[in-house]
N, C-alpha and C positions, 0 to 999 in steps of 0.2 A: 250668286255672288262670284266674282272672278277673283282668283288669288294667284299671286306670283311669288314663287320661292326665290331665295337668294341663289344666284347661279354662280358656280365656281368657288363657293366658300364651304369649308367643312363645317359640320354641325359642332357646336360647342356645348359641352355639358354645363359649363359655367356661364353661359349667356344669360344676361339679366335685362330687366326693364328699368329704365331710369324715368322717374316721375317728375314732371315739371308742373308746378314749382315746388313740390314737397321735398324733392331730393336735389334739385338743381334750380336755381332761382330764375333762369332764363332758358329759352329754347336753345340758344347757342351754347350755354353752359352744359345742358344735357347732352348735346351732340359732342362737345369736347370731352365729356366724361366717358362716352360710349366708345366701344371698339366693334370691329366687324362681327356681325351676328347679334348685336344688342338691339333693343327697341327703346326709343325715346317716346314716351307717351305724355301728351300735353293735356292738362285739365282744361275743361271748357272755360272760355273767357276771351278777352281781347288782350293781345300782346303787342306792345309798341316796339318792334324790333325790325331791323333792316340788315341786308347783306348777310343773312344767315348762311354759313358755309357748311354744306353737307360733306359727309365722309363716305368712303366706299363701304358697302355692306351694311349700312345703318338703316333701320326702319324708323321713320319719323311719322307718328300718327297722332290724331286727336283721340281723346278718351272714348268717343263714340264711333269714330271712323266716319263721321258725317260732317259736311262743310259748315253746318250751322253751329257746331260745337265750339270751334276755335277760329277767331279772326286774327290774322297777323297784319297789322297796319304799319307800313313802312314810313308813313308821314311824308312821302316824297323826298326822303333823304337819300335813298339808294334803291336798288332792286330789293325784292323781298327775300328770295332764296337764290343762292349761287351754288350750282352743281358743276364746279370747274375741276377738271382732273379727278374724276370719280370713275375710274375704269373698272373692269373686271366684274366682280359680284355686284349686282345692281343695288343702288340705293333706292329706297322706297319712300314715297310721300303720300299720305292718305288722310283725307278728311279735314281740309282747311279751306278757309276763305282768305285769299291773298289780295290785298288791296293797297292802293296808293304807292305802288312801287314806281320808281323813277330812275330811268337809265338813259339819260341824254348827255350829249357832249362827250366827255372823256369816258363815261360809263357805257355808252353806245347801245347796248343790247340786253333784251330780256328784262322788262320791267317787273314782271311777276316772278318768273324763274328763268335763269340762264343755265343751259346744259351744254357744256363744252368739254370735249374729250371725255364723255361720260356715258354710263349705262344707268338709266333711271326709269322707274315705274312710278307713274303718278295716277292716283285713283281718287275719285269723289272729291275733287277740289273745285272751288269757284275762283276764277281769276277776274277780278272786278276793278275797273277804273285804274289800270296800270298804264304806264307810258314809257316808250323807248324810241330810239331811232330805228331799230330793227327788232321786231317781235315785241309788241307792246305787252302781250300777256306772257308768251313763251318763246324763247329763242333756243334753237338747237343747231350746233355746228361742231365740226372737228378739225383739228390741224395736226397732221401727221398721225393722229389716232382717230379711230372711228367712234361716232356717237350714235346710240340707239335709244330712243325714248318711246315708251308706250303710255298713252294717255287714255284713261278709261273713266267714263261717267263723269266728265268734267264740263263745267260751264265757263265760257269765255264771254264776258259781258262788258261792253263799254270800255274796252282797252283801245289804246291809240298808238300807232307808229307815227310820230309827229311829222307832218309834211312841211313845216316851216324851214327845216334844215335843208341844205343843198343836196346832200347825198343820202339822206335818210328817208324814212317813211315807208318801210316795207314790212307787211305782215302785222296788221293791227292786232289780231288775235294770236296768230302763230306764224313764226318764221322758221322754215326748214332750209338750212344752208348746206354748204359743202361738207362732204364726208359725214352726213347725218341722215338717218332714217327716222321718220316720225310716223307712228301708228296711232290714229285717232279712232277710238271705239266708243260708241254711244255718247258722243260729246255734242254740245250745242255751242255754236259760234254765232253770237247775236250782237248787233249794234256796235261792232268794232269799226275803227276808222284807220285809213292809211292812204298814202299816195298811190301805192299799188298793193293789191291783195288785202282788202279790208278785213276779211276773215282769215285767209291763209295765203302766204306767199312762199313759193318754192323756187329756189335758185341753187341748182346742184347738177353737175354733169352726170351723176349717178345717183343711186339710192333714192328713188322716188317715194314720196309719202303715200299712205293709203288711208281711206276713210271708210268706216263700216258703221251702219246704224246711227248716222249723225244727222244733225240739222244745221244748215247754214242760212241764216235769215237776217235781213235788216242791216247788213253790213254796208259800208260805204268806202269807195276809193275815188280820189279826185282825178286819177288817171285811168288805170286799167284794172279790171278784175275786182268788182265790188265784193263778191263772195270769195272767189278763189282766183289767184293769178299764178300760172304755171310757166316758168321760164327755164326749166332745167332740160335734161336730156334723158329720155326713157318714157315708159308708160306708167301713168298714175292710175290706180284702180280705186273705184268708188262703188260701194255696194249699199243698197237699201238706204239711201241718203236723200233728204229733201234739201234742195238748193233753190231758194226763191226769195223774191222781194228784196234783193240787194240792188245797189245802185253804183254806177261809175260812168265816167265819160266814154269809156270803151269797154264793152262787155260787162253789163250790169251784174250778171250772176257769175261770169267767169271769163277768163282770157287764157288761151292755150297757144303758146309760141310754136313756131314751125319745127323746132327741134325736139318736141315731145308730143305725146299722144295721151288721150284720156279715154278710159273705158268706164262707162256708167252702166251698172247692172242693177235692175230693180230700183231705179231712182226716179224721184219726182222732180223734173226739171223742165224749163222752157228753153229749148235750143235756140230760139230767136234772141235770147238774152245772153248768148255767148259770142265771143269774138276771137280773132287770131287765126293763124294759118295751120295750126296743128290739127291732127285728126281727132275727131270726137265720135266715139261709137256708143250708141245708146241701145241696150239690149234689155227689154222688159218682157220677152216672150214667155218666160217660165215663171213669172212673178204672180203673187196674189192679185186677184181682180181689183181689189181696192187700190193697190199700189199702181197698177197699170192704168187705171182710169184717171189717176191724178197726174200722170205724166203728159206733158204737152209736146207737140211736134210728132214727127214720124217715129214709129216704134221700130226698133232694130234697124236703124238707118246709119249709114256712114256719111259723116259730114267732113268736108275738107275746106 
């Protein structure tokens, strides 16, 4: 089990756990009652809440820490959780199913969770059936302040960055934008949809995302990068990750712009399903035989 402590916050002898709904009637009420270092623990069940605003240094978790314990259904009224201006000691979110988040038009981004000028750890959450212009499941970006988000053991399923809008439709599962770094660990991005980047879209002059022990499968993009679309600057690293059976007009499994490069290590990929002018390096030389045998195309080859 992976555990992340609160960074930059002193230990509090009086830190307490707020129980929802026993001590606070709603999830938002529990967060409003808590201060940095506190835990808000939510009893199993379904909660009809939207635009839940996180605080710096708060741990928000379900009673079991598993996504089948608590479902937060936003009923398409707004995004599910908003981590806006949550800097410093990381906020933590653990063990939820987030569904029916809606962030279109004036809301714009992050149907499931928006992380903006924030430091957030997200563990064992399911993002299911959320929709936004940018980042149907998860949106990460910063303005004047840096955003860093680590996502561990999460599922992004059936989220959508709507492509009917003129300027939207980026990152059906995850959108990683300016001044933000996103770390995906042991996550599954499946059957998400977007105009570009059905599973993941990166648009950032710095701070490339990274994927470790992930699966990107069955995602769709009407334009480029069914699985992953990379349009930033820098090298994106992907380790021990399966990327397959995605679809797009250009680059079914992925698209790499000429301003960035992609290092795939111990990955199961079909290089014929990738497009773009960016460099793609596939290195499976020192990987388990089972992993190497599943990779298609030339092993340890440089494609331009």
